[in-house]
C-alpha positions in Angstrom: 161.8 179.1 118.1 164.2 181.4 120.2 165.5 180.8 123.8 167.6 182.2 126.1 169.9 181.1 128.6 170.6 182.7 132.2 173.9 182.6 134.2 175.1 183.7 137.2 177.9 186.2 136.5 180.1 184.7 139.9 182.6 186.9 141.3 181.4 190.2 139.4 180.9 192.7 141.8 178.5 195.1 139.5 177.9 195.5 135.8 181.1 197.6 135.0 183.2 195.0 137.0 181.6 192.4 134.7 182.3 194.2 131.7 186.2 195.0 132.5 186.7 191.3 133.2 185.0 190.6 129.6 187.1 193.3 128.1 190.2 191.9 129.2 189.5 188.2 128.3 188.6 189.1 125.0 192.0 190.8 124.5 193.8 187.9 125.7 191.8 185.4 123.7 189.5 186.6 121.0 186.7 186.3 120.6 184.9 187.1 123.8 184.1 183.4 125.1 182.2 182.0 128.1 183.2 178.7 129.4 180.5 176.2 130.7 180.6 172.6 131.9 177.7 171.4 129.7 176.6 171.9 125.9 173.2 173.5 125.6 170.9 170.7 123.8 168.6 173.4 122.7 171.9 175.0 121.1 170.0 175.9 117.4 167.4 177.6 119.2 170.1 179.6 121.2 171.5 180.7 118.1 168.3 181.8 116.5 168.8 185.1 118.3 169.1 184.1 121.8 171.0 186.1 124.7 173.0 184.8 127.9 171.2 187.2 130.7 173.5 187.6 133.5 172.5 187.7 137.1 174.9 190.0 138.9 174.2 190.1 143.1 171.3 188.4 143.2 169.7 190.4 140.2 169.1 190.1 136.2 171.0 193.1 135.1 172.4 192.2 131.6 172.4 190.4 128.6 174.6 189.7 125.6 173.3 188.1 122.5 175.0 184.4 122.0 176.7 184.5 118.6 177.7 180.7 118.3 178.4 177.8 120.9 181.1 175.7 120.2 182.7 172.3 121.5 185.9 173.3 123.7 188.0 171.3 125.8 189.1 172.9 129.4 192.7 173.1 130.6 192.6 169.7 132.5 191.3 168.1 128.9 187.8 167.7 129.9 185.1 168.8 127.4 183.1 171.9 127.5 181.1 174.6 125.7 182.3 177.9 124.7 179.5 180.2 124.2 180.7 182.8 121.9 179.4 186.6 123.0 178.6 189.7 121.2 180.7 192.2 123.5 177.7 194.4 123.8 176.1 194.4 127.4 172.6 195.4 127.1 171.1 196.6 130.3 167.5 194.8 131.3 165.0 195.5 133.7 166.2 194.4 136.7 164.7 191.3 138.4 165.5 189.8 141.5 166.6 186.1 140.9 168.0 183.3 143.5 171.5 181.8 143.2 171.3 178.8 141.1 174.1 176.4 139.7 175.4 176.4 136.0 173.1 177.7 133.5 169.4 177.6 132.9 167.0 178.2 129.8 165.0 181.3 129.7 161.9 181.4 127.8 161.6 184.8 125.9 158.3 185.3 127.7 160.0 185.2 131.1 162.9 187.5 129.9 162.9 190.9 131.5 163.0 193.8 129.1 165.8 195.7 127.8 165.8 199.2 129.5 166.0 201.1 125.9 162.3 199.6 125.3 161.1 201.3 128.7 161.7 204.7 127.4 163.6 207.6 127.1 166.4 207.8 129.9 165.6 204.7 131.5 169.0 203.5 131.1 170.5 206.3 133.0 168.1 206.0 136.1 169.6 204.2 139.2 168.0 201.0 139.6 166.6 201.3 142.7 164.3 204.6 141.3 163.6 202.6 138.2 162.2 199.6 140.4 160.0 202.3 142.3 158.7 204.1 139.1 157.7 200.5 137.7 156.3 199.4 140.9 154.0 202.5 140.9 153.2 201.7 137.4 154.7 205.2 136.0 157.3 203.3 133.5 
């Protein structure tokens, strides 16, 4: 059974800032990886089609497929995990999320829908307009 991860994009001002940071990081040290202190115990479930959902400024905004999860070492020699990510950021239906530390598991039934699945033009629409239309059950 697939499971996802959710994590705060600490320091990212918006999705384009996250994308630029990841592009730079991947160019300097390929493949694109995000390092985290703890190895997920549900690794196999994540690798069965799971994604990392990013919370940007208090809202779940995008996801990335998790391609692999590797044991790694921090610069200080401490153990960590490297989440190998697909470079494509997939926009999802914005959903408010309170701050938390580290990452959390996200059940697929609780994950926000991809904007592409919401209909033609949903990805180009401003987030505030999309939320208002969804609240009126028009999207």
